[in-house]
C-alpha positions as CSV (number, residue, x, y, z in Angstrom):
1,X,-15.2,24.4,-18.2
2,X,-15.4,21.5,-15.7
3,X,-11.8,19.1,-15.7
4,X,-11.9,15.4,-16.6
5,X,-10.2,12.7,-14.9
6,X,-9.8,9.2,-15.5
7,X,-9.8,6.5,-12.8
8,X,-9.1,2.9,-13.2
9,X,-10.4,0.4,-10.9
10,X,-13.2,2.8,-9.7
11,X,-15.7,0.7,-8.9
12,X,-14.8,-0.3,-5.2
13,X,-12.9,1.1,-2.5
14,X,-9.6,3.8,-3.2
15,X,-10.6,4.2,-6.5
16,X,-14.4,4.9,-6.1
17,X,-13.4,7.0,-3.0
18,X,-11.1,9.2,-5.7
19,X,-13.6,9.3,-8.4
20,X,-16.3,10.2,-5.7
21,X,-14.1,12.8,-3.9
22,X,-13.0,14.3,-7.5
23,X,-17.2,15.1,-8.7
24,X,-17.5,16.8,-5.0
25,X,-14.7,18.9,-6.4
26,X,-16.6,19.5,-9.5
27,X,-14.7,17.6,-11.7
28,X,-16.4,15.6,-14.8
29,X,-15.8,11.8,-14.1
30,X,-15.1,8.6,-16.1
31,X,-15.5,5.4,-13.7
32,X,-13.4,2.3,-15.1
33,X,-14.1,-1.2,-14.0
34,X,-13.4,-4.5,-15.7
35,X,-15.6,-7.2,-13.9
36,X,-18.1,-5.0,-11.1
37,X,-20.3,-3.5,-13.0
38,X,-22.8,-3.1,-10.6
39,X,-20.7,-1.6,-8.2
40,X,-19.1,1.1,-11.4
41,X,-23.5,2.1,-11.8
42,X,-23.3,2.6,-8.0
43,X,-20.2,4.9,-8.1
44,X,-21.4,6.4,-11.2
45,X,-24.4,7.3,-9.2
46,X,-23.0,9.1,-6.6
47,X,-20.5,11.1,-8.7
48,X,-24.0,12.6,-10.6
49,X,-25.8,13.1,-7.6
50,X,-22.8,15.4,-7.0
51,X,-24.1,17.8,-10.0
52,X,-21.1,16.4,-12.4
53,X,-21.2,14.5,-15.6
54,X,-19.7,11.0,-15.3
55,X,-19.6,7.6,-17.7
56,X,-18.9,4.2,-17.1
57,X,-16.4,1.9,-19.3
58,X,-15.7,-1.1,-19.3
59,X,-11.4,-1.9,-19.4
60,X,-9.2,-3.9,-18.8
61,X,-5.8,-1.8,-18.3
62,X,-3.9,-5.3,-18.7
63,X,-5.1,-4.9,-22.6
64,X,-3.3,-1.7,-24.6
65,X,-6.9,-1.4,-27.0
66,X,-8.8,-1.5,-23.8
67,X,-6.5,1.5,-22.3
68,X,-6.7,3.6,-25.6
69,X,-10.6,2.7,-25.6
70,X,-11.0,4.2,-22.2
71,X,-8.7,7.4,-23.1
72,X,-11.2,7.8,-26.3
73,X,-14.3,7.0,-24.8
74,X,-13.5,10.1,-21.9
75,X,-12.3,12.4,-24.6
76,X,-14.8,11.8,-26.6
77,X,-17.3,12.6,-24.3
78,X,-15.6,16.0,-22.7
79,X,-12.8,16.9,-25.3
80,X,-10.2,16.8,-23.0
81,X,-8.5,14.8,-20.0
82,X,-6.7,16.8,-17.2
83,X,-6.0,13.7,-14.8
84,X,-5.6,9.9,-14.9
85,X,-5.8,8.0,-11.4
86,X,-3.6,4.4,-12.2
87,X,-5.4,3.2,-9.2
88,X,-6.1,-0.3,-10.7
89,X,-4.4,-3.3,-9.2
90,X,-4.5,-7.0,-9.0
91,X,-2.3,-9.6,-6.4
92,X,-1.7,-13.1,-5.5
93,X,-1.9,-13.8,-1.9
94,X,1.4,-15.8,-1.8
95,X,2.0,-18.5,1.2
96,X,4.6,-16.3,3.0
97,X,8.7,-17.3,2.1
98,X,7.0,-20.3,0.0
99,X,8.4,-19.7,-3.5
100,X,6.8,-22.1,-5.0
101,X,3.8,-20.5,-4.4
102,X,3.6,-17.8,-7.3
103,X,4.0,-18.8,-10.9
104,X,5.6,-17.4,-14.4
105,X,2.1,-16.6,-15.3
106,X,1.3,-14.8,-11.8
107,X,4.4,-12.7,-12.8
108,X,3.1,-11.5,-16.1
109,X,-0.3,-11.5,-14.6
110,X,0.3,-9.0,-11.9
111,X,3.1,-7.0,-13.6
112,X,0.3,-6.6,-16.8
113,X,-2.1,-5.0,-15.2
114,X,0.2,-3.2,-12.5
115,X,3.3,-1.5,-14.7
116,X,2.3,-2.2,-17.9
117,X,-1.1,-1.1,-17.2
118,X,-0.1,2.0,-15.8
119,X,2.5,2.5,-18.3
120,X,-0.1,2.3,-21.4
121,X,-3.2,4.1,-19.9
122,X,-0.6,7.3,-19.1
123,X,0.4,6.7,-22.9
124,X,-3.4,6.8,-23.9
125,X,-3.6,10.1,-22.1
126,X,-0.7,11.5,-23.0
127,X,-1.6,13.2,-26.4
128,X,-4.7,15.0,-25.1
129,X,-2.7,16.5,-22.3
130,X,-0.3,17.6,-24.2
131,X,-2.1,19.1,-26.8
132,X,-3.5,20.9,-23.6
133,X,-0.5,22.3,-22.8
134,X,0.4,23.7,-26.0
135,X,-2.6,25.0,-27.0
136,X,-3.5,26.8,-23.8
137,X,-0.9,26.1,-21.1
138,X,-2.8,23.9,-19.3
139,X,-0.9,21.0,-17.2
140,X,-2.3,17.4,-16.6
141,X,-1.4,15.2,-13.8
142,X,-0.9,11.3,-13.1
143,X,-1.1,9.6,-9.9
144,X,-0.1,6.2,-9.7
145,X,-1.1,4.2,-7.0
146,X,1.5,2.3,-5.5
147,X,2.2,0.4,-2.2
148,X,4.6,1.4,0.8
149,X,5.5,-3.2,0.6
150,X,8.8,-1.2,-1.6
151,X,10.2,0.2,1.9
152,X,9.2,-2.4,3.7
153,X,10.2,-5.5,1.7
154,X,6.8,-7.8,2.6
155,X,3.5,-7.7,1.2
156,X,0.6,-10.1,-0.3
157,X,3.0,-11.4,-3.1
158,X,7.0,-11.4,-4.5
159,X,4.9,-10.1,-8.0
160,X,2.6,-7.7,-6.2
161,X,5.9,-5.8,-4.7
162,X,8.1,-6.1,-7.5
163,X,5.6,-4.6,-9.6
164,X,5.3,-1.9,-7.6
165,X,8.4,-1.2,-7.4
166,X,8.7,-1.2,-10.9
167,X,5.5,1.7,-10.6
168,X,7.7,3.7,-8.9
169,X,10.5,3.8,-11.2
170,X,7.6,4.2,-14.5
171,X,6.7,7.3,-12.1
172,X,10.0,8.5,-11.8
173,X,10.6,8.0,-15.9
174,X,6.9,9.7,-16.8
175,X,7.7,12.8,-14.8
176,X,11.5,13.6,-16.6
177,X,9.6,12.4,-20.3
178,X,5.9,13.9,-20.2
179,X,7.6,17.3,-18.5
180,X,6.0,20.2,-18.9
181,X,2.8,18.9,-20.2
182,X,2.4,16.4,-17.8
183,X,3.2,16.7,-13.8
184,X,3.2,12.7,-12.6
185,X,3.9,11.5,-9.2
186,X,3.0,8.3,-6.8
187,X,1.4,7.4,-3.8
188,X,2.4,4.7,-1.3
189,X,-0.4,3.3,0.8
190,X,0.1,0.6,3.7
191,X,-2.9,-1.5,4.8
192,X,-6.5,-0.4,3.7
193,X,-9.4,-1.1,4.8
194,X,-11.2,-2.0,1.8
195,X,-13.0,-5.4,0.3
196,X,-10.3,-6.0,-1.7
197,X,-8.2,-6.7,1.4
198,X,-10.6,-8.5,3.2
199,X,-11.8,-11.1,0.3
200,X,-8.0,-11.3,-0.6
201,X,-6.6,-12.2,3.4
202,X,-10.1,-13.2,5.1
203,X,-11.6,-11.8,8.4
204,X,-9.7,-12.8,10.9
205,X,-6.3,-12.3,9.3
206,X,-8.0,-8.8,8.1
207,X,-8.7,-7.9,11.8
208,X,-5.6,-8.7,12.6
209,X,-4.1,-6.2,10.3
210,X,-6.4,-3.7,11.6
211,X,-5.3,-3.8,14.9
212,X,-1.9,-4.1,14.7
213,X,-2.6,-0.6,12.5
214,X,-4.6,0.7,15.4
215,X,-1.6,-0.3,18.0
216,X,1.7,-0.3,16.1
217,X,1.8,2.5,13.4
218,X,3.4,6.2,14.5
219,X,0.0,7.5,14.1
220,X,-1.5,4.4,15.8
221,X,-4.8,4.2,12.7
222,X,-5.2,1.8,10.1
223,X,-6.1,3.4,6.4
224,X,-9.5,4.0,5.0
225,X,-10.3,4.8,1.5
226,X,-10.6,8.3,2.2
227,X,-6.9,8.9,3.7
228,X,-6.0,7.7,0.7
229,X,-7.8,9.8,-1.4
230,X,-7.0,13.2,0.5
231,X,-3.4,12.5,-1.1
232,X,-3.8,11.1,-4.3
233,X,-6.3,14.3,-5.0
234,X,-4.1,17.0,-3.5
235,X,-1.3,15.2,-6.1
236,X,-3.7,15.0,-8.5
237,X,-5.3,18.4,-8.3
238,X,-3.0,20.9,-5.8
239,X,0.5,19.9,-6.1
240,X,0.8,22.4,-8.9
241,X,4.8,22.8,-8.2
242,X,5.7,18.9,-7.2
243,X,6.0,15.8,-9.9
244,X,8.3,13.2,-9.9
245,X,7.5,12.4,-6.2
246,X,6.5,9.1,-4.6
247,X,4.2,9.9,-1.0
248,X,3.9,7.4,1.3
249,X,1.2,7.7,3.0
250,X,1.1,4.4,5.9
251,X,0.1,5.8,9.0
252,X,4.3,5.5,9.5
253,X,4.3,1.9,9.2
254,X,7.2,1.9,7.3
255,X,9.2,3.1,10.3
256,X,8.7,-0.3,11.7
257,X,6.7,-1.5,14.9
258,X,6.0,1.3,17.1
259,X,5.4,0.3,20.4
260,X,2.6,0.8,22.0
261,X,2.2,3.7,24.9
262,X,3.7,2.4,28.6
263,X,0.2,3.3,30.4
264,X,2.1,3.0,34.2
265,X,4.1,6.1,33.1
């Protein structure tokens, strides 16, 4: 029987790439979106083209009833939930060092999706994963999508960076609390070439950020959804003895700016 995964925020970007790559590995996938229905349907079609099954579920992971609905519809369709990628996230692009540019509502809204949402989704899928472990010793896996901003102390906004720091702590706690039925890990990307980032910072800043990644990270490359999907899917599908880990996948960006090679030497 094919395994089944839920990927939150999988209409576009990294989430869509993860969903499609899971399908290529033979997994059935629940595609989730909040507003991007057309893009979610496109992702659904690409998954179906891989010869597996898929469903599309509109759900706001910042709301517990929606999280439970997403898990319930997945379980109703396939009778099992083997994997969850908590990818859905939001931010506010804050003016650098301007403490007045964020509000209490910004904190509540961002934490509700990025941190509380990951908790509520994990809680929603856990009963199915625990049952599969107790009945067949089939272990579930959860991958949280964090951010390297927690390491460098800079990012799109204070609430975003703090929400991802809390997500890292959640990863460690759930790895303890859900064991041995579920492995829980996280990935910490840096800059990723996505529509979400382009829309958030604008074309000029986006192109400059991409150029900086290509010039000054240790690997001299700007991250892509495919780069992130490789790491997320390794943790979800292959890393059988790994739990409670936060894997940084940012081309070495967390190491600080690396000087460009001296062409004269």
